[in-house]
Chimera marker file (.cmm) of the C-alpha trace (Angstrom):
<marker_set name="trace">
<marker id="1" x="-37.643" y="38.966" z="-70.217" r="1" g="1" b="0" radius="0.5"/>
<marker id="2" x="-39.417" y="36.040" z="-68.658" r="1" g="1" b="0" radius="0.5"/>
<marker id="3" x="-37.721" y="32.822" z="-67.509" r="1" g="1" b="0" radius="0.5"/>
<marker id="4" x="-38.526" y="30.953" z="-70.752" r="1" g="1" b="0" radius="0.5"/>
<marker id="5" x="-36.873" y="33.608" z="-72.912" r="1" g="1" b="0" radius="0.5"/>
<marker id="6" x="-33.783" y="33.660" z="-70.675" r="1" g="1" b="0" radius="0.5"/>
<marker id="7" x="-33.435" y="29.880" z="-70.907" r="1" g="1" b="0" radius="0.5"/>
<marker id="8" x="-33.803" y="29.952" z="-74.698" r="1" g="1" b="0" radius="0.5"/>
<marker id="9" x="-31.192" y="32.692" z="-74.999" r="1" g="1" b="0" radius="0.5"/>
<marker id="10" x="-28.785" y="30.756" z="-72.766" r="1" g="1" b="0" radius="0.5"/>
<marker id="11" x="-29.249" y="27.592" z="-74.831" r="1" g="1" b="0" radius="0.5"/>
<marker id="12" x="-28.437" y="29.457" z="-78.037" r="1" g="1" b="0" radius="0.5"/>
<marker id="13" x="-25.293" y="31.003" z="-76.609" r="1" g="1" b="0" radius="0.5"/>
<marker id="14" x="-23.884" y="27.634" z="-75.452" r="1" g="1" b="0" radius="0.5"/>
<marker id="15" x="-20.891" y="26.595" z="-77.540" r="1" g="1" b="0" radius="0.5"/>
<marker id="16" x="-19.951" y="23.018" z="-78.514" r="1" g="1" b="0" radius="0.5"/>
<marker id="17" x="-16.818" y="23.344" z="-76.364" r="1" g="1" b="0" radius="0.5"/>
<marker id="18" x="-19.078" y="23.406" z="-73.293" r="1" g="1" b="0" radius="0.5"/>
<marker id="19" x="-18.335" y="20.113" z="-71.448" r="1" g="1" b="0" radius="0.5"/>
<marker id="20" x="-21.934" y="19.792" z="-70.255" r="1" g="1" b="0" radius="0.5"/>
<marker id="21" x="-23.316" y="19.328" z="-73.764" r="1" g="1" b="0" radius="0.5"/>
<marker id="22" x="-23.732" y="15.699" z="-74.767" r="1" g="1" b="0" radius="0.5"/>
<marker id="23" x="-23.459" y="15.571" z="-78.526" r="1" g="1" b="0" radius="0.5"/>
<marker id="24" x="-25.228" y="12.627" z="-80.172" r="1" g="1" b="0" radius="0.5"/>
<marker id="25" x="-23.103" y="9.806" z="-81.581" r="1" g="1" b="0" radius="0.5"/>
<marker id="26" x="-22.295" y="10.194" z="-85.252" r="1" g="1" b="0" radius="0.5"/>
<marker id="27" x="-24.956" y="8.594" z="-87.439" r="1" g="1" b="0" radius="0.5"/>
<marker id="28" x="-22.267" y="6.928" z="-89.521" r="1" g="1" b="0" radius="0.5"/>
<marker id="29" x="-21.378" y="4.646" z="-86.610" r="1" g="1" b="0" radius="0.5"/>
<marker id="30" x="-24.938" y="3.763" z="-85.611" r="1" g="1" b="0" radius="0.5"/>
<marker id="31" x="-25.169" y="0.005" z="-85.331" r="1" g="1" b="0" radius="0.5"/>
<marker id="32" x="-21.513" y="-0.430" z="-84.365" r="1" g="1" b="0" radius="0.5"/>
<marker id="33" x="-19.946" y="-1.093" z="-80.964" r="1" g="1" b="0" radius="0.5"/>
<marker id="34" x="-16.423" y="-0.416" z="-79.795" r="1" g="1" b="0" radius="0.5"/>
<marker id="35" x="-14.454" y="-3.196" z="-78.106" r="1" g="1" b="0" radius="0.5"/>
<marker id="36" x="-15.110" y="-1.902" z="-74.583" r="1" g="1" b="0" radius="0.5"/>
<marker id="37" x="-18.841" y="-1.556" z="-75.305" r="1" g="1" b="0" radius="0.5"/>
<marker id="38" x="-19.007" y="-5.116" z="-76.658" r="1" g="1" b="0" radius="0.5"/>
<marker id="39" x="-17.142" y="-6.437" z="-73.614" r="1" g="1" b="0" radius="0.5"/>
<marker id="40" x="-19.557" y="-4.573" z="-71.348" r="1" g="1" b="0" radius="0.5"/>
<marker id="41" x="-22.544" y="-6.070" z="-73.201" r="1" g="1" b="0" radius="0.5"/>
<marker id="42" x="-21.134" y="-9.572" z="-72.684" r="1" g="1" b="0" radius="0.5"/>
<marker id="43" x="-20.034" y="-8.856" z="-69.111" r="1" g="1" b="0" radius="0.5"/>
<marker id="44" x="-16.440" y="-9.656" z="-70.046" r="1" g="1" b="0" radius="0.5"/>
<marker id="45" x="-13.093" y="-7.927" z="-69.933" r="1" g="1" b="0" radius="0.5"/>
<marker id="46" x="-11.993" y="-6.066" z="-73.084" r="1" g="1" b="0" radius="0.5"/>
<marker id="47" x="-8.887" y="-8.270" z="-72.904" r="1" g="1" b="0" radius="0.5"/>
<marker id="48" x="-11.103" y="-11.331" z="-73.416" r="1" g="1" b="0" radius="0.5"/>
<marker id="49" x="-12.411" y="-9.796" z="-76.644" r="1" g="1" b="0" radius="0.5"/>
<marker id="50" x="-8.770" y="-9.258" z="-77.700" r="1" g="1" b="0" radius="0.5"/>
<marker id="51" x="-8.001" y="-12.917" z="-76.931" r="1" g="1" b="0" radius="0.5"/>
<marker id="52" x="-10.976" y="-14.062" z="-79.005" r="1" g="1" b="0" radius="0.5"/>
<marker id="53" x="-9.678" y="-12.023" z="-81.902" r="1" g="1" b="0" radius="0.5"/>
<marker id="54" x="-6.171" y="-13.473" z="-81.570" r="1" g="1" b="0" radius="0.5"/>
<marker id="55" x="-7.624" y="-17.005" z="-81.516" r="1" g="1" b="0" radius="0.5"/>
<marker id="56" x="-10.027" y="-16.129" z="-84.350" r="1" g="1" b="0" radius="0.5"/>
<marker id="57" x="-13.036" y="-17.297" z="-82.355" r="1" g="1" b="0" radius="0.5"/>
<marker id="58" x="-14.792" y="-13.981" z="-81.717" r="1" g="1" b="0" radius="0.5"/>
<marker id="59" x="-17.370" y="-12.052" z="-83.702" r="1" g="1" b="0" radius="0.5"/>
<marker id="60" x="-16.325" y="-10.396" z="-86.976" r="1" g="1" b="0" radius="0.5"/>
<marker id="61" x="-14.827" y="-6.942" z="-86.640" r="1" g="1" b="0" radius="0.5"/>
<marker id="62" x="-14.037" y="-3.875" z="-88.702" r="1" g="1" b="0" radius="0.5"/>
<marker id="63" x="-10.794" y="-1.937" z="-88.284" r="1" g="1" b="0" radius="0.5"/>
<marker id="64" x="-10.797" y="1.783" z="-88.983" r="1" g="1" b="0" radius="0.5"/>
<marker id="65" x="-7.256" y="2.896" z="-88.275" r="1" g="1" b="0" radius="0.5"/>
<marker id="66" x="-6.620" y="1.871" z="-84.679" r="1" g="1" b="0" radius="0.5"/>
<marker id="67" x="-10.319" y="1.744" z="-83.852" r="1" g="1" b="0" radius="0.5"/>
<marker id="68" x="-11.929" y="-1.693" z="-83.755" r="1" g="1" b="0" radius="0.5"/>
<marker id="69" x="-15.684" y="-1.753" z="-84.395" r="1" g="1" b="0" radius="0.5"/>
<marker id="70" x="-18.212" y="-4.566" z="-84.225" r="1" g="1" b="0" radius="0.5"/>
<marker id="71" x="-21.390" y="-4.483" z="-86.305" r="1" g="1" b="0" radius="0.5"/>
<marker id="72" x="-24.251" y="-5.276" z="-83.926" r="1" g="1" b="0" radius="0.5"/>
<marker id="73" x="-26.062" y="-7.361" z="-86.549" r="1" g="1" b="0" radius="0.5"/>
<marker id="74" x="-22.917" y="-9.428" z="-87.201" r="1" g="1" b="0" radius="0.5"/>
<marker id="75" x="-22.463" y="-9.941" z="-83.455" r="1" g="1" b="0" radius="0.5"/>
<marker id="76" x="-26.057" y="-11.177" z="-83.175" r="1" g="1" b="0" radius="0.5"/>
<marker id="77" x="-25.512" y="-13.595" z="-86.079" r="1" g="1" b="0" radius="0.5"/>
<marker id="78" x="-22.275" y="-14.805" z="-84.473" r="1" g="1" b="0" radius="0.5"/>
<marker id="79" x="-24.109" y="-15.402" z="-81.188" r="1" g="1" b="0" radius="0.5"/>
<marker id="80" x="-26.776" y="-17.472" z="-82.937" r="1" g="1" b="0" radius="0.5"/>
<marker id="81" x="-24.047" y="-19.506" z="-84.651" r="1" g="1" b="0" radius="0.5"/>
<marker id="82" x="-22.483" y="-20.216" z="-81.226" r="1" g="1" b="0" radius="0.5"/>
<marker id="83" x="-25.714" y="-21.688" z="-79.915" r="1" g="1" b="0" radius="0.5"/>
<marker id="84" x="-25.509" y="-25.402" z="-79.229" r="1" g="1" b="0" radius="0.5"/>
<marker id="85" x="-28.126" y="-27.859" z="-78.112" r="1" g="1" b="0" radius="0.5"/>
<marker id="86" x="-27.498" y="-29.628" z="-74.855" r="1" g="1" b="0" radius="0.5"/>
<marker id="87" x="-26.655" y="-33.241" z="-75.661" r="1" g="1" b="0" radius="0.5"/>
<marker id="88" x="-26.748" y="-35.871" z="-72.928" r="1" g="1" b="0" radius="0.5"/>
<marker id="89" x="-23.489" y="-37.739" z="-72.361" r="1" g="1" b="0" radius="0.5"/>
<marker id="90" x="-23.266" y="-40.957" z="-74.356" r="1" g="1" b="0" radius="0.5"/>
<marker id="91" x="-23.544" y="-44.109" z="-72.349" r="1" g="1" b="0" radius="0.5"/>
<marker id="92" x="-21.246" y="-46.936" z="-73.196" r="1" g="1" b="0" radius="0.5"/>
<marker id="93" x="-23.047" y="-50.008" z="-74.390" r="1" g="1" b="0" radius="0.5"/>
<marker id="94" x="-23.154" y="-52.901" z="-71.998" r="1" g="1" b="0" radius="0.5"/>
<marker id="95" x="-21.886" y="-50.856" z="-69.080" r="1" g="1" b="0" radius="0.5"/>
<marker id="96" x="-24.320" y="-50.920" z="-66.185" r="1" g="1" b="0" radius="0.5"/>
<marker id="97" x="-21.905" y="-49.646" z="-63.569" r="1" g="1" b="0" radius="0.5"/>
<marker id="98" x="-22.258" y="-52.810" z="-61.494" r="1" g="1" b="0" radius="0.5"/>
<marker id="99" x="-19.473" y="-55.367" z="-61.276" r="1" g="1" b="0" radius="0.5"/>
<marker id="100" x="-20.485" y="-59.053" z="-61.505" r="1" g="1" b="0" radius="0.5"/>
<link id1="1" id2="2" r="1" g="1" b="0" radius="0.2"/>
<link id1="2" id2="3" r="1" g="1" b="0" radius="0.2"/>
<link id1="3" id2="4" r="1" g="1" b="0" radius="0.2"/>
<link id1="4" id2="5" r="1" g="1" b="0" radius="0.2"/>
<link id1="5" id2="6" r="1" g="1" b="0" radius="0.2"/>
<link id1="6" id2="7" r="1" g="1" b="0" radius="0.2"/>
<link id1="7" id2="8" r="1" g="1" b="0" radius="0.2"/>
<link id1="8" id2="9" r="1" g="1" b="0" radius="0.2"/>
<link id1="9" id2="10" r="1" g="1" b="0" radius="0.2"/>
<link id1="10" id2="11" r="1" g="1" b="0" radius="0.2"/>
<link id1="11" id2="12" r="1" g="1" b="0" radius="0.2"/>
<link id1="12" id2="13" r="1" g="1" b="0" radius="0.2"/>
<link id1="13" id2="14" r="1" g="1" b="0" radius="0.2"/>
<link id1="14" id2="15" r="1" g="1" b="0" radius="0.2"/>
<link id1="15" id2="16" r="1" g="1" b="0" radius="0.2"/>
<link id1="16" id2="17" r="1" g="1" b="0" radius="0.2"/>
<link id1="17" id2="18" r="1" g="1" b="0" radius="0.2"/>
<link id1="18" id2="19" r="1" g="1" b="0" radius="0.2"/>
<link id1="19" id2="20" r="1" g="1" b="0" radius="0.2"/>
<link id1="20" id2="21" r="1" g="1" b="0" radius="0.2"/>
<link id1="21" id2="22" r="1" g="1" b="0" radius="0.2"/>
<link id1="22" id2="23" r="1" g="1" b="0" radius="0.2"/>
<link id1="23" id2="24" r="1" g="1" b="0" radius="0.2"/>
<link id1="24" id2="25" r="1" g="1" b="0" radius="0.2"/>
<link id1="25" id2="26" r="1" g="1" b="0" radius="0.2"/>
<link id1="26" id2="27" r="1" g="1" b="0" radius="0.2"/>
<link id1="27" id2="28" r="1" g="1" b="0" radius="0.2"/>
<link id1="28" id2="29" r="1" g="1" b="0" radius="0.2"/>
<link id1="29" id2="30" r="1" g="1" b="0" radius="0.2"/>
<link id1="30" id2="31" r="1" g="1" b="0" radius="0.2"/>
<link id1="31" id2="32" r="1" g="1" b="0" radius="0.2"/>
<link id1="32" id2="33" r="1" g="1" b="0" radius="0.2"/>
<link id1="33" id2="34" r="1" g="1" b="0" radius="0.2"/>
<link id1="34" id2="35" r="1" g="1" b="0" radius="0.2"/>
<link id1="35" id2="36" r="1" g="1" b="0" radius="0.2"/>
<link id1="36" id2="37" r="1" g="1" b="0" radius="0.2"/>
<link id1="37" id2="38" r="1" g="1" b="0" radius="0.2"/>
<link id1="38" id2="39" r="1" g="1" b="0" radius="0.2"/>
<link id1="39" id2="40" r="1" g="1" b="0" radius="0.2"/>
<link id1="40" id2="41" r="1" g="1" b="0" radius="0.2"/>
<link id1="41" id2="42" r="1" g="1" b="0" radius="0.2"/>
<link id1="42" id2="43" r="1" g="1" b="0" radius="0.2"/>
<link id1="43" id2="44" r="1" g="1" b="0" radius="0.2"/>
<link id1="44" id2="45" r="1" g="1" b="0" radius="0.2"/>
<link id1="45" id2="46" r="1" g="1" b="0" radius="0.2"/>
<link id1="46" id2="47" r="1" g="1" b="0" radius="0.2"/>
<link id1="47" id2="48" r="1" g="1" b="0" radius="0.2"/>
<link id1="48" id2="49" r="1" g="1" b="0" radius="0.2"/>
<link id1="49" id2="50" r="1" g="1" b="0" radius="0.2"/>
<link id1="50" id2="51" r="1" g="1" b="0" radius="0.2"/>
<link id1="51" id2="52" r="1" g="1" b="0" radius="0.2"/>
<link id1="52" id2="53" r="1" g="1" b="0" radius="0.2"/>
<link id1="53" id2="54" r="1" g="1" b="0" radius="0.2"/>
<link id1="54" id2="55" r="1" g="1" b="0" radius="0.2"/>
<link id1="55" id2="56" r="1" g="1" b="0" radius="0.2"/>
<link id1="56" id2="57" r="1" g="1" b="0" radius="0.2"/>
<link id1="57" id2="58" r="1" g="1" b="0" radius="0.2"/>
<link id1="58" id2="59" r="1" g="1" b="0" radius="0.2"/>
<link id1="59" id2="60" r="1" g="1" b="0" radius="0.2"/>
<link id1="60" id2="61" r="1" g="1" b="0" radius="0.2"/>
<link id1="61" id2="62" r="1" g="1" b="0" radius="0.2"/>
<link id1="62" id2="63" r="1" g="1" b="0" radius="0.2"/>
<link id1="63" id2="64" r="1" g="1" b="0" radius="0.2"/>
<link id1="64" id2="65" r="1" g="1" b="0" radius="0.2"/>
<link id1="65" id2="66" r="1" g="1" b="0" radius="0.2"/>
<link id1="66" id2="67" r="1" g="1" b="0" radius="0.2"/>
<link id1="67" id2="68" r="1" g="1" b="0" radius="0.2"/>
<link id1="68" id2="69" r="1" g="1" b="0" radius="0.2"/>
<link id1="69" id2="70" r="1" g="1" b="0" radius="0.2"/>
<link id1="70" id2="71" r="1" g="1" b="0" radius="0.2"/>
<link id1="71" id2="72" r="1" g="1" b="0" radius="0.2"/>
<link id1="72" id2="73" r="1" g="1" b="0" radius="0.2"/>
<link id1="73" id2="74" r="1" g="1" b="0" radius="0.2"/>
<link id1="74" id2="75" r="1" g="1" b="0" radius="0.2"/>
<link id1="75" id2="76" r="1" g="1" b="0" radius="0.2"/>
<link id1="76" id2="77" r="1" g="1" b="0" radius="0.2"/>
<link id1="77" id2="78" r="1" g="1" b="0" radius="0.2"/>
<link id1="78" id2="79" r="1" g="1" b="0" radius="0.2"/>
<link id1="79" id2="80" r="1" g="1" b="0" radius="0.2"/>
<link id1="80" id2="81" r="1" g="1" b="0" radius="0.2"/>
<link id1="81" id2="82" r="1" g="1" b="0" radius="0.2"/>
<link id1="82" id2="83" r="1" g="1" b="0" radius="0.2"/>
<link id1="83" id2="84" r="1" g="1" b="0" radius="0.2"/>
<link id1="84" id2="85" r="1" g="1" b="0" radius="0.2"/>
<link id1="85" id2="86" r="1" g="1" b="0" radius="0.2"/>
<link id1="86" id2="87" r="1" g="1" b="0" radius="0.2"/>
<link id1="87" id2="88" r="1" g="1" b="0" radius="0.2"/>
<link id1="88" id2="89" r="1" g="1" b="0" radius="0.2"/>
<link id1="89" id2="90" r="1" g="1" b="0" radius="0.2"/>
<link id1="90" id2="91" r="1" g="1" b="0" radius="0.2"/>
<link id1="91" id2="92" r="1" g="1" b="0" radius="0.2"/>
<link id1="92" id2="93" r="1" g="1" b="0" radius="0.2"/>
<link id1="93" id2="94" r="1" g="1" b="0" radius="0.2"/>
<link id1="94" id2="95" r="1" g="1" b="0" radius="0.2"/>
<link id1="95" id2="96" r="1" g="1" b="0" radius="0.2"/>
<link id1="96" id2="97" r="1" g="1" b="0" radius="0.2"/>
<link id1="97" id2="98" r="1" g="1" b="0" radius="0.2"/>
<link id1="98" id2="99" r="1" g="1" b="0" radius="0.2"/>
<link id1="99" id2="100" r="1" g="1" b="0" radius="0.2"/>
</marker_set>
């Protein structure tokens, strides 16, 4: 047997219980993030995401049992909705800052 055949045979005999195999994420959850992943994307603590949820100011979420998931498209839409234009501070009329 040459090296290529040995490698192919070894790959076939590897079982899913082998810890070195990285199985792909389930296709059903493509497009969803877990709380820790969302926090990492924002550069925040997962506890901050929890606080947002408690205050009802965070992105929409989906609960599946104890697992909290965030749809990436909904998070993007939420981010766009949070966007605000910078508005200069209003100046009071007749106030020049100089006393007579």
